[in-house]
Residue, then its C-alpha position, 0 to 999 in steps of 0.5 A: m204814653q200820650e197823655e204821659m209825654g208832655q214833651r217835644p216830639l222825639v226822633f227815633a231811628y230804628y235799624v231792622s235785621g234783614h234776616g226773615f220778617g220776624h224781626a220786622t214784625r215785632v219792630a212794626e208793633v214797637v213803632r206802632n206804640l211810639i207813634l201813638a205816642g206822637h213821635e217820629v220813627h225813621v225805620v231802616t229796613g230791607a224788608p217789604d214796606h207792607i209790613f209796616t204800612t198796613e199796620i200804621q198810616s201815619p206822616k211820622l212813619f219814614i221807611r228808609k230802604v237799607l240793608l246793612d245785615i243779612g242774617a242768616v242766608q237760607a237755601d230753603a225754610l229750613t236750611v241755613d248756608r253757614l259759609a254763605s251767611l259769613e261770606k254775605y255778612v262780610q260782603i254787606a257789612v264788613v268790606p264797605r264798613a267805613f262807608i257804611l260808618s260815615t254815611e249812617a252817621e251823617w244821616l243820623k245827624s241829619i235827622n237830628a235822631s234822639l235815639v238809635v234802636s237796633d234789632a239787632v243790627p250790629i253796625a247801627c250801634q257804633a254808627a250811633a256812637d260815631a254820631g254822638v247818639h245813644a243806642v239800645c238794642v231790642t231783641n232776643f238774640s245777638w248775631d255774634f251768638i248765632y255766627a259762633e257757631y259758623v266759625m267752626v266751619a269757616g276756620r279761624g280766618s273768620h274769628s275777627i267777625i265775631w269780635q267786630i260784632a260784639e264790639d259793635y254791640s258794646h256801644c249800646d247803652f243796654v239791651i232790652r231783652l225779649p222772652g226766650y232770650c239767648p246768652m247776650p254777653a255783649f251787652r252791659d246792662a239789660v231790661d227784660v220786657p214781656l212779649v212783643v206781640r202784633r195786636l188782632r184786628r179780627s175775631r176768629a169768627e170774622v176770619r173764618k166767615e171771610l174764608g168760608i170755614g165753619e166754626d166746627t171746622k178744624v184749621l191747621i195754618y202752615n206758616f214758615g215765615g218770610q221763607p216759603a217752603g215750596w214743597k209739593l203738599q198732598k190732600n192726605y197729609l191733613p186728617d180727614g175734614w181738616i183745612c190747611l191755610v197756607c202762607g207764603a205759597s207762590e202764585v203758581q203753586e198748585l194746592p189740593e182742595n183741602f188747602m187754601k192759599l193765603s195772600k202774601d200780604v195777609y195780616t198773619p196773626d188773625f189767621i193764626a188766632a182763628s186756627d186750631c194749630m199751627l205748622g212751621k219753623i221756630g222763630y220769635g214772631t210765630v212762637s210768641e203769636a202761638l203763645a200769645y193766642k194759645v195756639p198749639f205749634i208743631f214745629v220743625r227745627r232749623d239747621y244751625f241756628n242758635e236761637e232756636p233751643f231758647v225759643r223752643n224751650m219757652l214754647e214747650c214750657y208753656q205746653c204749646g209746643v209739638e216738634i215733628i221730624r223733618r222726614d215726616l214733615l216732608t213725607g207727609r206724615w202729620a196726622p200724629y203730631i196734629k192730633h197730639a197738638i190739639s190735646l194740648r193746652p196751652c198755658y202762657d199767661a204772662d203779659t203780651n203788651g211788650g211793644e207797649v212796655v219797650a216804646h215806654i223804655l225807649q221813650d224814657t232813655a231818649l228823654g235821658k231817664n235811667v231805665t236800667p235797675s242795675k249793672l249785670s253782675g259778673s256772674r250773671r253775664l258769665q251765665d249768659a255766655i254759654v255759648l256754642g263755639y265763642q272763640l277766645q281768640r283773634v286772627s293775628g294782624k287784625d286791629i280788633d280790641v277784645p273788650g274787657w267785659y267779654a266774658l267766656a263760659q260754659d254751662e254743663l249741658s250733659f249728664r254729670t259725672p259724679s265725683a269720687d266723694e259721692t260714691n258712697l251717697q249714690s251706692t246707698s241710694i240704689r238698692e241692687n237687690e230691690d231695684f234690679e239684679i245684675l245678670h252678668g258683669d260688674h259696675h266696678s264701684l264706678s260712681d258714674t256707672i252707679g249713677f247711670l244705673k240709678t238713672l235707669v231706676e228712675l226712668h222705670a219709676l217714671t212709668s210706675t203709677g203715681n211716681i211721676s217726677s217733675q224733675l224727670h218730665s222732660r221729653e228725653s225722660l219720657a221717650a226713654a221710659a217709654m221705649f224700654t220694656w223694663e221687665e226684660e233684660i237690658i245691656v249697659a256698656r261704658a267707655p271713657g273719654r281720653l286725654d291726649v298726653m303725647g302723639g295727638i294729630a300725628d296719629y293719622s301720619g303713623s305716629l307712636v301715641l300715649q293716651m290715658p282714659i279719663r274718668e268721665a265716660c259715655h254709657v249706653a243701655i240698649q234692648r233687643s226687641h222682636p218688631d211685633k213686641q217692641k214699644f214705638w212712639k206714636h209716630v213710629e207706630a203711625r209709620q209702621q201702620n201706614r205701611g200696612q206690612g206688618s212690623t218690622p225692625v226699628l231703632q229708636v234712640v235717645s240722647f240725654g243732654s240736648e236741651l241747650s243745643n239744637r240737637a233733637p233729643t231722640f232718633d228713630m229709623d226703620l232698619s230696612e232703610f240701611l239696606e238697598d236690594g238686600h245689600p247694606i248701603s253704602y257709607e256715602k249714602a248713609r252720611h248724606y241720609f244722616a246730613q239731611d236733618p242736622s238736628q239729627k246728625w248726632a245720631a250717625y255716631v250711634a246708628g253708624t255702628i250698626l251699618v258698619l257692622m252690617t257692612e264689614l261683618g255681614i251682621q244681619f239685624m232682624d230684631s228692633i233695637s232701643i238705645l239710650v245715650i247718656s254721656g259725661v264726656p263733655e262735647g268740644k273739649g278734645v277729650s274724644s267725646s264722639a269716640a266714647i259714644e261710638v265705642a259704647t254704643m258699638s259695645a253695647v250692640a255687640a254684647s246684646h247680640g253675641l258678638d265677640i270682638a276684641p277691643r283693637d278691632l271694635a276700635v278700628l270699626c268705630q273709627k269707620v264710623e266716624n270717618h265714613v258715616v260721620g264724615a269726620p277725618c279723625g285718626v284711630m287713636d281716640q277709638m283705640a284709647s276709649a276700647c283699649g285703655e286701662a285705668n291710670k296707665l298710658l295706652a301706648m299705640l303705634c298708629q300703622p294703622a292701630e297696633v297697640l305696644g302695650h300699657v305704659e305704667i304712669p310713675p308713682h311720682i307724676r301725674f297728668w291733668g286735663i284743663d279746658s280751655g273753653i274754646r270749642h274744638s271739632v275734628g270736623g272743622a275747617d282748621y283740623g281738616s286743612v292741616r290734615i290735607g297739608t299733611f297728606m300733600g306734604r307725604k305725596m311730595i316727599k313720595s314723589m321726590a324720593s321716587e324721582r331721585f331713586h329712579s334717576y340714582i338707579s339709572r345712573y348706577n346700572s349705566e355707570k357703575v358708580e360706587g362708593l357714594n354716601n348714604d344721602g342717596k347716592g349709595e346702595d344703602g341710600m337707594e334702599l332708604l330712597e326706595a322705602e321713602a318712595a313707597m312710604d305709607y306713613l309719614c312718621n316713618i322718616s327720621p327727622h334728620r332725613y327730612e332735614e337732610c333731604y326734603v324739608r327745603k324743597l318743600p312749599e310753606f304753601v300751595s293752592g289746592n289747585e296747583f297741588i291736583e295739577n301736579f299731583d292729581h291726589h293726596d291719597d287721603p281717603v277721608t278729606i277733599i282738597d278744595r282747589k280754591l284754597s291755599y293749604a299750609v304744607r311744610a309745618p303740617t309735614r314737619h310736625p308728625v316728623y319730629e311728634s313721632f321722635r318726641v313721643k318715642a322719647f317721652k315713653a322712654l323717659l317715663s321709665a328713667a329713675p324719678s329726678d327733676d331732670q327726668l320732669s323737665a325733659l318730659g315737660e320740654l317734650m310737651y312744650q315742644c309739641h304745643y308750639s308744633y301745633s301752633a306753627c300748623g295753625l291749630g293753636s288758640d289764645g285760650t290754650d297758649k294762655l294756659v301753657q303760659l301760666v303753667q310755665e310761669l309757675q314752673h319758673s316762679k321762684s314762689y311756686g316752682g317744682a311741681l308743674f313741669g310741662a303742658k301742651i295743646t291736645g287732640g285735634g287742637s284749635g281750642g279744647t284741652v291742654c294736658v299738664m304734667g307735674q308731680n303727684t303731690s298736693r302742691s301740684g293740685e294747689q297749682i292747678v287751682k292757681i291756674q284755674q283762678k288766674y284763667k277765670a281772671i284773664t278770660g271770665f271763664s272757670p276752666h274745668v279739670f279732667e283729673g283721674s283715669s278709668p277703664g276702657a270698654g274693653k276692661f269694663g265689659y258689659l253689664k246685664i241687668r233686669l229691673r224688678s217688675r212694678l205696677t205700670n201705667s198706660m205709658q208702659r202698656h202703650s205707645v207715647f207721643l214725644 
């Protein structure tokens, strides 16, 4: 670069994220190359100086200690505090935003900056624009992507943070994308470069000589980046003869004799390259150095960091990664993972000169050369926006422009449900007599069930000599293939998701609800084994051997569809962990158990069914259990993906253990799983619809607590669809929980008012013998109403006119948690907790279930009316009223509002009118799916397609349409199958490492 430049020296302002050391270390390599080219670089960072000065000794390096973003706040090396991260970002970059922008713009002008480079500080991009300087980002992720998931738990008040960060990034000319990059749709253009890796200064032999370690000695380097792990390390954590080099240990930390403490300013790449394998957390710096120097990396997942799946996939793609379960890391069961790691043959052979390449691009950009080959295509940017939690909405009153380029999309993450057109193809590709035999039950010609059975056959084939398929050679496929004894019986259960036609969040207030089971479903395969005969994964086998008490019952679970999330594909536990002094542990302890490792928290939906059966029915599980979960019900769409998993799993567990549980009772047990083990405050309608539903019928259920009133035939002239808004929904999110709390607060206030009036009038009636008072509560009939309302269990038992007459004006719009607790002590909801510091809406959340209950009853009655446009219009009006009531509660979203608006536009259009009649947000709200009602005609289908097209034109997201129905778990029953024997290889006979 020095020879090529022939230009005046340039001045680069390089902003570095305050998150960990990985950003600073890769920036140091780029800066080194820029300075070698003769340029001047001003690094704006909060990282320690030694990261730059030990590598670069030059008068052209200037370090300015300013922190303009915080990244993710970590309680320790593995734990991200999502709320604290957002709060800290607001404190550092949002509150002082105007001051930062003016200060930085002035400073950039003062140094006469040629180019602003950001890794990946958002506000630096806006400051560059204000100073009239071009800007480029160099990164593998952007903070809008990382924080998008945090917004789910923080609530809609934090959505503006995401949009502001995205808007800041949009001022960059382009992004230089590092390998393993995340979706970054905020940038208009992108240039891909090789790995940016720090160069080695010393050889392996030189490092080992300095440490006094022989060439033949096996060495593990313990590296958790800029976050010291601080866990107590013990000698027996390592295999015999191994030495562990510990990075980031505190000065006072005592280490066993086979552990060596490295100084905090040690040049880590040399020591990584001198080691046989590395143990740590995934980050760009550690992964890039493991790949470049071909050092196997034993990694543990971090909580809530969306970068990780993409970097992890790159690590595993080049056979350089082994995942260690968090509890094995913390309890020192390292040996089986180390053994597997040193058997790997890392094969990354791409370029590692990214630092030099990036410096070249930055120089050319500063000189005005066009280095971006082309604009990113719309489809490419859509593909880049497959994000967990991007919100298509803004907080009202916030002056933030949503950029027109900001696209929203989501990939198919889970098992794809075959369409009806594929059924025949699937049927012919699976040979029931040759591949397996059905010992009990029927697949009902359901295409997704046939597809699931085909998957089992393919997994079985994966264990057969000469039949390993590269398409199935994933961790989850290997894990599933390895845990089943394929010649033994396997039970298969199925449970669909549901479309909330009417009722929604009023379920927890005792409303009537109408739910339709959808075509998409979850399948679970389960196998019982005697502990001595179960096929264990290697780390499970090692745990059993270390205990030295023989084999004990173990639960092993594989869940497909984890590739693009930070959800681990496998889970295992000793079933004895569910016992304490011979009795089931409390739900609270179980919730804490699963929350310890967020990457495996999903297992609470599956394993929680076993604990609930132990607790509620006294079932004892003496055998080991292997479970495979494949769900076609997409997550976060508001169609009850979690209920489908719970119901399918409990159905399979019950069938495999000879338990005869009625569908209604099974649904109630599954609700306990979600409420008490998972900790999500949902009502029971989701589980009831999944367990008790029937195809092409609406399940009518009175949620007091779970009384099935029957199945309502959908009239042949009416059809329902679900349209996905693309906005991720969660009943565990802050908005849903706050509305539920406000509803129960309102119920408590109404009961208190009714009780006070009742006792007041009883006292007056007895003392004054007052007669002839009217029915507002002052006569005998009125007093009976007051007495019933004072003892009310369900808010929906109040009629709308009583609510309007007696209570609505006395309920506050909002109340603080502290004020409510001081006045009423508790809101009597066992599954939510009031935060004293928060303010809760009360009047709108209380009003919603009162009126929703009335609307659902009217809707049910109208379905049986004579077919007419008036009937359809009345049904549609009830749906619209429900939708706007959700919004009044704070559970709406711009995306779902837009879909409802599009339905209304077509309904009233002179050109297209007369086919669609109603639409509403569903389930827990705040995004998810919109239910649409219309005529059962081809014209309606055409209009649904038109809505898809218009929504994509507006938002960039092509919404999935849910159409069709399927039987609930009760109607499906279960399958008992046995696969035909095949010659098997060593995977079949021995345990497999994952």
